[in-house]
N, C-alpha and C positions, 0 to 999 in steps of 0.2 A: 371376707365379706360378712358383715353383721346379718343376723337373721332379720328377715323382712316381717314387720308387724302383720298379724292376722293370718299369715300363710299356714302356720302350724294349726291355728284354729280351723282354717278351711280344710286342712288335711284331716282333722278330727271329724269334721262333718262327712267327708268322703268315706273314711273307714267305717263310720257309724252306718252310713247307707249300705255299704257292702255287707256288714254284719247283720243288719236288719233284713236284707235280702235273703241271706242264707238261713237266717233264723225262721223265716216264713215256711221253710220246708221241714223243719225239725219236728219229729213226732212228739206226742204227749205234751202238748202245750196249747195255749189259746191260739186260735187261727189268726195269722197276720196276713194282710194283703199288701206285702212290701216287696214282692219278688222283682218288681221293676226297678227297685232302688239300686241294685248291684251294678248294672251297667252305667247308671248315672254317676255312682261313686267313682268307678274306674275312669269315666270320662273326665271328672273333675281332677283326678290325679294326673291324667294325661295333659290337660291344659296347663296346670300348675308346673309340671315338669318342663314343658316346652317353653313357657315364659321364663322360668328360673334359670334353666341351663343357658338359654340365649342371653339373658341379662348378665350372667357370670362371665361368659365368653366375650361378650361385647365390652364389658368393663375391663377385662384383662387386656384386650387389644388397645383400648384407650389409654391405659396406664403404661404398658410396656412397649406398645407398637406392634405386637404380634401375639398370636395364640399358640401356646405350647400344647400340642396334641399329646405328647408324652405325659406331661403333668396332668392333663385332663383325664386321660385313661387310667392313670395311677389313682387319682382321687376317686373316680367312679368304681374302680376295682375294689379298693379298700372299703368304700361305702356300701356296695351292693353285694359283692360275692360272698364274704365269709358267713353272714347271717343266713343267706340262702343255701349255701353249701351245708351248713350245720343242719338246717331243717331237712334237706334232702337226705342227708346221712342218717338222721333219726328215723325218717320214714322208711328208708331202705332196710335199716336194722329191724324195725317192727315187721316189715314184710318178710324178711328172712326168718324171723321168729314165728311167723304164721299168725300174727295178731291183726294184720291188715292185708289187703290185696292190692297190688299194683299191676298195671298193664305191662306188657313185655318190654316196651321201649320207653317207659316213663322216665327212668333215670337218665338215659342218653339224651332225650329231648329236653329234659330239665337243665342238665349241665351244659348243653350246647345252645341254650336259649332259642330253641326252635319249636317249643310246645305249641305256639300259636298256629302251626301248620298241620297239626295232628289232632283231630277232634276226638279220636278214640283214645281215652286216657282215664286214669282213675280220679276219683273225687279228691284224694289227698294231694295230688300234684297238678291237677288240672288248672288251678287258678294261676299257675306260673306262666300262663299264656300272656298275661299283661306285662310281666317282667320281660318276657321275650320281645314284645313290641317295644318296650322302653330301651332294651339293650340294642336293638336294631337301630333305634333313633340315635342313641349315643354313638353308635359306630359311624353313622352317615352324616348327621347334621353338623358336627364340629368341622368336618372336611369342607362343607359349604362355606362356613364362616371363616375358616382359616385361609382358604384359597380364593374366595370370592369377595367382592365388595358388599357393603350393606345393601345396595340396590339389587345386586344379584341374589342375595339371601332373601330379600322381600319377594322377588319374583319366584324363587323356588318355593317359598312358603305358600304363596298364592296359587302356584301350580298344583301343589299337593292338596290345597283346600278345594280346588276345582276338579281335579282328576279323581280323587278318592270317591266322591259321590257318583261320578260318571261310571266308574268301575262297578260300584255296587248296583247301579241302575242296569248296566248291561248284563251283569250276572243274574240279577232277578228276572230280566227279560228272557235270557237265553237258557239259563240253568238254575231255576229257582230252588232246587233242592241242595245246592252247593252251600256248605258251611264256610262262608267267606268273611264273616264279620271280624275275625281275629287276625286275618292276614294283615301284615304291615301296610301294603299298598291300599287296602280297603279301610284301614282304621287310622291312618296317619294324619287325617285332616284335623282331628281334635288336638293332637300335639302341635301341628303346624299353626293352628289358630293361636295357641299360647306363644309360639315363636313370633308370630306376626305382632302380637300385642307388645312384645319387647322391642321390636324392630321399627315400629311406626315412628317416623321422624316428627318433630314439632311442625305442625301445619294443620290443614283442614281436617284430616281423618283423626289425628291425635286429639285435636280440640273437640271433635264430635264425641269421642269416647269419654272425655273428661266431662263434657256437658251432660251426657246421659247418666254418668255415674253420680253427678251432683243433683240430678233431677229429683223433685219431690215424688214423682211417679215411678221412681226406680223399682219399687216393690213389685211392679208388674213383670219385671225381667225374670227373677227367679220363679215366679208363678208360671210364666210362659214356658220356662225350661222344664219344670216338673210336668206341666200339662203335655208338652210335646213328647217327653220321655214316656209318660203313661200311655198315651195314644199309640205310640210306636210299639211299645211292648205288647199292648193288647192286640194290635193288628198283626203282629208277627205270627201269632198262632193260627191265623186264618189265611196266610199267604197262598197256600196250596188249594184252597177250596174253590175259588172262582177267580176269573180275570179281574172282576171288579175289586175284590179284596186285594189282589196282587197290585193293582194300580194304586190303591190307597196306601199300601205299605211302601211302594216305590216312592211316593211323595213324601211319606214320613221318614224314609230311610235316606233321602237326599236333602230336600228342603228342610224337613223337620230336624234332621241332625245338624244341618248348617245353623239353624236357629238355636239349637241347644249349645253348640260350640261357641257361637258368638255371645250368647247369653251368659255362659259360664265365664268367658273371658271378661265380659263387662262386670260380672260379680267380683272377679279377682281384682279388676281395676278399682272398683268401689271400696272393697275392704282394705286394700293396701293404701288407698288415698285417704280414707277416713277411718283410721283405727280407733278413734275415740268416741264415735257415736255409739248408740245403744248396741247395734250388732257388733261393732268393733270391740266394745268392752266385753261382750260375751265371748267372742272369738279369742280375745287376749287374756281371758281369765285363766288363772293357773291350772285348774283341772282340764280346761279345753286345750291349752297349749301342751300340757303333759301328754294328753291322749294323742295329739298330733305328732309329737316327737317320737312316740313309740308306734306310730301307725304302720310303718314298714314291717316291723316285727309282728305286730298284731295281724296284718294282712297275711303274713306267712302262716301264723299259727292258729288262726281261727278255724281253718278248715277241718282238722281232725275232731274238733269239739262241736262244731255246727254241722254235723254230718247227718243228712236226712236218712241215711241207710242204717245208722247205728241205733241201738235201743238201750245201751247201758246207762247207769245213773249219771255218769259224768257228761253225757251228751244231752241231758235234760236241763231245761231252763229253770233256775238261773245258774246251776252248777257249771253249765257249759261256758257261759260268759265269764264266770270267775276263773275257770281253768284256762281259757284263752288269754285272759289278761295276765295271769301268772306266768304262762309260758312266754308271752310277749315281753314281760318285764325281765325274765331270765335272759332272753335273747338280747334285749337292748342293753341291759346293765352289765352283762358279762361278756358280750361279743361285740355288738355294734359300737357302743360308746367308748369302751377301752381302746379299740382299734382306731377310732377317730382321734382320740386324744394322743395315742402313740404316733399316728400319722402327723399330727400337728407338731409334736415334740421333735420327731426326727425329720420333719419338713419333707415328707414324701409327697411328691406331686406338687410342690410349691411352684407357682408361676415364676418366671424370670423377674429379676429386679430391674426397675426402670433406672436408667442412668441420666442424671441431670447435672448441669454445670452451674455452680454457685456464681452469680454475676459479680459478687463482691471480691472474691479472691480466686476465682476460676478453678477452685478445687472441685474435684469430681465427687459428687454426693450420690449415694445409692439409696433408693427408696423401696421398701417392700411393697409389692403389688398384690399380695394375696395371702 
């Protein structure tokens, strides 16, 4: 499948938001009020992931008549695991050398993709909670698409979108001190929203998203997303002070998050549909696309350098940003990209070929499907 215009640019926006969030805590620099940007950046990654993975699997079924789970998991393994394993190995080596401190079970939780259920963790590996959520999604969602009809998949996505906010509401009501936001059942609604965006059939709801994306007032959508995210982040710090504050946060963590997820999905719809307008040109500019392509490696490697607890010169701005980019380039060009090219060359995880019959000579013709 060819790269979808603007998605790399949107990934660049997401990773920039994450880095700005972590940069706001770094010592010895101008104060930044961007700490709320990190969760928003991760949420954008989640919506994109749900949309893209669903699109790839649906197109595979349309071409070949079935979805190869084996091929899917091979592709995801080659794409995700090596770069993350290398990063974890480097952090473990630095920990053994006494240069950084890791929590007791950090390595185990990282390698088993269960970090999102263990809030006591080190700064250096704590951000892998989002990769854990992604891997749990990769494990479950293809099964729904493989063994269920598109209508069933839509119902499952809608169920996740409805139940995740309800779970958050109940936890806030009964046990407000619980750190639940990174649990897959409590955070899967953002990914499910992206899935639903790809699954919507042509009809009333699909036409509605297209009309909203084409509206001259569309600029209000990203503004609303940023506003809801900022209000939710601000209210989160006061959730334990009074019932009034808790009720406010309950609304922002349920209805507010729903607005954010839907708004991000509409932004994805907009930038994919109109890649040549002003925003599309910015997102598809070479520097933006490049940043989006290395965004996974940059997400892994920005943590040691944007460390709020460190005080060495390499963790000071702008040296920390330059070091993070250099480490990300090393990971992308020497680990990620070569393995992706090798996978394509050796056809690891290639979907099955569709079999068609030539009506002129009844010869069997095979067509590559991925």
